[in-house]
LUMLUMSE-121428 format. One record per residue: x, y, z of N, C-alpha, C, CB in turn. Coordinates in steps of 0.001 Angstrom, whole numbers. Glycine has a CB too. Layout:
% LUMLUMSE-121428
+---------+---------+---------+---------+---------+---------+---------+---------+---------+---------+---------+---------+
!     nxx !     nyy !     nzz !    caxx !    cayy !    cazz !     cxx !     cyy !     czz !    cbxx !    cbyy !    cbzz !
+---------+---------+---------+---------+---------+---------+---------+---------+---------+---------+---------+---------+
!       X !       Y !       Z !       X !       Y !       Z !       X !       Y !       Z !       X !       Y !       Z !
...
+---------+---------+---------+---------+---------+---------+---------+---------+---------+---------+---------+---------+
% end
This chain:
% LUMLUMSE-121428
+---------+---------+---------+---------+---------+---------+---------+---------+---------+---------+---------+---------+
!     nxx !     nyy !     nzz !    caxx !    cayy !    cazz !     cxx !     cyy !     czz !    cbxx !    cbyy !    cbzz !
+---------+---------+---------+---------+---------+---------+---------+---------+---------+---------+---------+---------+
!   16127 !   30227 !  -62657 !   16496 !   30751 !  -61351 !   17444 !   29752 !  -60720 !   15239 !   31003 !  -60448 !
!   18461 !   30250 !  -60101 !   19433 !   29386 !  -59388 !   18940 !   29069 !  -57981 !   20828 !   30068 !  -59317 !
!   19597 !   28115 !  -57378 !   19264 !   27731 !  -56020 !   19453 !   28909 !  -55062 !   20121 !   26541 !  -55581 !
!   20581 !   29612 !  -55200 !   20867 !   30731 !  -54320 !   19812 !   31855 !  -54484 !   22283 !   31273 !  -54608 !
!   19414 !   32081 !  -55712 !   18380 !   33083 !  -55972 !   17047 !   32652 !  -55346 !   18213 !   33306 !  -57497 !
!   16759 !   31379 !  -55379 !   15530 !   30860 !  -54775 !   15540 !   31072 !  -53281 !   15352 !   29379 !  -55090 !
!   16703 !   30798 !  -52649 !   16802 !   31021 !  -51201 !   16504 !   32458 !  -50818 !   18182 !   30643 !  -50706 !
!   17099 !   33360 !  -51583 !   16895 !   34793 !  -51322 !   15441 !   35160 !  -51503 !   17773 !   35650 !  -52245 !
!   14836 !   34662 !  -52568 !   13405 !   34924 !  -52871 !   12537 !   34443 !  -51733 !   12972 !   34231 !  -54192 !
!   12741 !   33220 !  -51295 !   11936 !   32631 !  -50220 !   12109 !   33418 !  -48907 !   12330 !   31146 !  -50010 !
!   13323 !   33759 !  -48580 !   13576 !   34499 !  -47358 !   12963 !   35840 !  -47350 !   15002 !   34632 !  -47129 !
!   13107 !   36570 !  -48462 !   12530 !   37911 !  -48523 !   11000 !   37860 !  -48556 !   13058 !   38658 !  -49751 !
!   10429 !   36877 !  -49202 !    8967 !   36746 !  -49236 !    8413 !   36503 !  -47842 !    8546 !   35604 !  -50173 !
!    9175 !   35809 !  -47022 !    8776 !   35542 !  -45625 !    9182 !   36683 !  -44706 !    9403 !   34229 !  -45125 !
!    9813 !   37716 !  -45201 !   10260 !   38874 !  -44418 !   11166 !   38450 !  -43258 !    9048 !   39651 !  -43878 !
!   12163 !   37601 !  -43573 !   13059 !   37078 !  -42611 !   14486 !   37574 !  -42896 !   12988 !   35563 !  -42605 !
!   15281 !   37652 !  -41810 !   16704 !   37927 !  -41984 !   17423 !   36623 !  -42242 !   17297 !   38646 !  -40746 !
!   18694 !   36720 !  -42677 !   19520 !   35521 !  -42853 !   19628 !   34818 !  -41505 !   20943 !   35881 !  -43418 !
!   19829 !   35559 !  -40433 !   19986 !   34960 !  -39126 !   18740 !   34192 !  -38731 !   20303 !   36019 !  -38093 !
!   17570 !   34738 !  -38908 !   16321 !   34059 !  -38550 !   16128 !   32788 !  -39414 !   15108 !   35029 !  -38727 !
!   16467 !   32873 !  -40648 !   16324 !   31736 !  -41526 !   17288 !   30635 !  -41105 !   16565 !   32145 !  -42983 !
!   18532 !   31001 !  -40878 !   19521 !   30011 !  -40501 !   19108 !   29313 !  -39198 !   20904 !   30668 !  -40351 !
!   18695 !   30085 !  -38216 !   18274 !   29552 !  -36915 !   17071 !   28636 !  -37074 !   17941 !   30695 !  -35941 !
!   16074 !   29091 !  -37860 !   14865 !   28292 !  -38079 !   15119 !   26970 !  -38777 !   13883 !   29076 !  -38875 !
!   16124 !   26917 !  -39625 !   16453 !   25705 !  -40375 !   17549 !   24894 !  -39658 !   16908 !   26071 !  -41808 !
!   18034 !   25396 !  -38514 !   19068 !   24691 !  -37752 !   20447 !   24737 !  -38389 !   18668 !   23269 !  -37569 !
!   20758 !   25883 !  -39028 !   22023 !   26051 !  -39671 !   22830 !   27163 !  -39044 !   21826 !   26310 !  -41115 !
!   24125 !   27191 !  -39279 !   24899 !   28347 !  -38833 !   24636 !   29501 !  -39811 !   26439 !   28008 !  -38748 !
!   24818 !   30721 !  -39300 !   24633 !   31880 !  -40161 !   25598 !   31840 !  -41339 !   24823 !   33172 !  -39366 !
!   26875 !   31566 !  -41059 !   27882 !   31543 !  -42115 !   27528 !   30478 !  -43160 !   29287 !   31273 !  -41520 !
!   27111 !   29316 !  -42694 !   26737 !   28259 !  -43647 !   25602 !   28667 !  -44531 !   26367 !   27001 !  -42923 !
!   24567 !   29256 !  -43933 !   23431 !   29712 !  -44725 !   23847 !   30795 !  -45717 !   22325 !   30232 !  -43811 !
!   24668 !   31729 !  -45263 !   25149 !   32802 !  -46171 !   25908 !   32228 !  -47370 !   26066 !   33788 !  -45403 !
!   26683 !   31199 !  -47104 !   27423 !   30563 !  -48220 !   26457 !   29981 !  -49266 !   28357 !   29436 !  -47679 !
!   25339 !   29470 !  -48818 !   24351 !   28915 !  -49747 !   23668 !   30072 !  -50527 !   23280 !   28053 !  -48967 !
!   23351 !   31145 !  -49863 !   22712 !   32295 !  -50539 !   23639 !   32956 !  -51520 !   22246 !   33322 !  -49525 !
!   24911 !   32960 !  -51218 !   25904 !   33622 !  -52107 !   26374 !   32656 !  -53192 !   27132 !   34137 !  -51286 !
!   25921 !   31403 !  -53160 !   26318 !   30466 !  -54177 !   27770 !   29951 !  -54033 !   26142 !   31106 !  -55504 !
!   28302 !   30080 !  -52842 !   29682 !   29626 !  -52586 !   29748 !   28144 !  -52255 !   30297 !   30427 !  -51444 !
!   28652 !   27609 !  -51774 !   28601 !   26184 !  -51425 !   27217 !   25625 !  -51799 !   28896 !   25969 !  -49892 !
!   27210 !   24333 !  -52071 !   25989 !   23597 !  -52335 !   25668 !   22755 !  -51124 !   26118 !   22724 !  -53601 !
!   24436 !   22804 !  -50623 !   24097 !   22037 !  -49422 !   23943 !   20574 !  -49687 !   22847 !   22551 !  -48817 !
!   24177 !   19784 !  -48631 !   23999 !   18346 !  -48722 !   22510 !   18088 !  -48457 !   24939 !   17562 !  -47697 !
!   22089 !   16834 !  -48747 !   20690 !   16430 !  -48670 !   20042 !   16819 !  -47323 !   20581 !   14922 !  -48884 !
!   20646 !   16549 !  -46152 !   19962 !   16897 !  -44922 !   19685 !   18380 !  -44799 !   20762 !   16442 !  -43756 !
!   20580 !   19210 !  -45334 !   20345 !   20658 !  -45284 !   19227 !   21069 !  -46222 !   21620 !   21422 !  -45635 !
!   19174 !   20447 !  -47377 !   18079 !   20716 !  -48326 !   16721 !   20363 !  -47700 !   18289 !   19910 !  -49642 !
!   16699 !   19247 !  -47033 !   15473 !   18787 !  -46383 !   15084 !   19784 !  -45274 !   15663 !   17342 !  -45797 !
!   16055 !   20223 !  -44475 !   15776 !   21200 !  -43429 !   15209 !   22507 !  -43987 !   17038 !   21484 !  -42642 !
!   15806 !   22987 !  -45063 !   15330 !   24204 !  -45686 !   13933 !   24028 !  -46306 !   16319 !   24657 !  -46744 !
!   13701 !   22924 !  -46982 !   12374 !   22689 !  -47535 !   11309 !   22572 !  -46438 !   12383 !   21429 !  -48386 !
!   11662 !   21879 !  -45347 !   10729 !   21794 !  -44233 !   10476 !   23183 !  -43590 !   11269 !   20809 !  -43180 !
!   11523 !   23968 !  -43469 !   11391 !   25299 !  -42879 !   10417 !   26167 !  -43681 !   12764 !   25982 !  -42799 !
!   10548 !   26099 !  -45025 !    9633 !   26890 !  -45892 !    8379 !   26161 !  -46266 !   10332 !   27298 !  -47149 !
!    8226 !   24893 !  -45836 !    7052 !   24101 !  -46108 !    6821 !   23965 !  -47608 !    5840 !   24714 !  -45436 !
!    7872 !   23633 !  -48332 !    7793 !   23406 !  -49765 !    8487 !   22090 !  -50105 !    8428 !   24583 !  -50547 !
!    8289 !   21608 !  -51342 !    8943 !   20381 !  -51761 !   10399 !   20637 !  -52105 !    8218 !   19771 !  -52950 !
!   11150 !   19581 !  -52102 !   12580 !   19688 !  -52493 !   12682 !   20141 !  -53932 !   13323 !   18328 !  -52309 !
!   11786 !   19664 !  -54809 !   11815 !   20095 !  -56207 !   11632 !   21582 !  -56310 !   10746 !   19385 !  -57017 !
!   10694 !   22134 !  -55560 !   10478 !   23581 !  -55603 !   11696 !   24322 !  -55075 !    9233 !   23966 !  -54793 !
!   12281 !   23799 !  -53988 !   13424 !   24464 !  -53405 !   14605 !   24574 !  -54365 !   13844 !   23741 !  -52171 !
!   14833 !   23488 !  -55092 !   15990 !   23482 !  -56008 !   15668 !   23880 !  -57427 !   16604 !   22134 !  -56029 !
!   14434 !   24433 !  -57607 !   13995 !   24962 !  -58882 !   13957 !   23901 !  -59958 !   14885 !   26083 !  -59309 !
!   13537 !   22709 !  -59577 !   13448 !   21592 !  -60499 !   12108 !   21631 !  -61205 !   13642 !   20252 !  -59766 !
!   12135 !   21562 !  -62520 !   10905 !   21494 !  -63287 !   10837 !   20103 !  -63956 !   10838 !   22655 !  -64356 !
!    9647 !   19596 !  -63985 !    9464 !   18266 !  -64584 !    9463 !   18398 !  -66097 !    8142 !   17599 !  -64091 !
!   10062 !   17415 !  -66774 !   10038 !   17461 !  -68253 !    8577 !   17363 !  -68739 !   10913 !   16288 !  -68871 !
!    8316 !   17981 !  -69874 !    6946 !   17946 !  -70401 !    6561 !   16512 !  -70667 !    6812 !   18794 !  -71693 !
!    5327 !   16180 !  -70281 !    4793 !   14840 !  -70453 !    5099 !   13875 !  -69303 !    5318 !   14274 !  -71713 !
!    5979 !   14247 !  -68381 !    6347 !   13392 !  -67300 !    5272 !   13366 !  -66180 !    7679 !   13837 !  -66751 !
!    4403 !   14418 !  -66151 !    3413 !   14484 !  -65137 !    2178 !   13635 !  -65411 !    3027 !   15868 !  -64951 !
!    2067 !   13194 !  -66645 !     875 !   12427 !  -67060 !     914 !   10988 !  -66592 !     734 !   12452 !  -68565 !
+---------+---------+---------+---------+---------+---------+---------+---------+---------+---------+---------+---------+
% end
């Protein structure tokens, strides 16, 4: 799953519009739409704001999976 797909999945699961999500994370609507459409990659502060908004880890937000054996 790509980052943009994850954003769409999270937003739809929360039954939010792009406008509501952008406002809740402190972003402009156009900026948020660019992330959902995969036109831009967010900088660290934006990633943190989105992770905080959805109450998830940065790893989960960016679809990062740990290599096998790294969790032990």
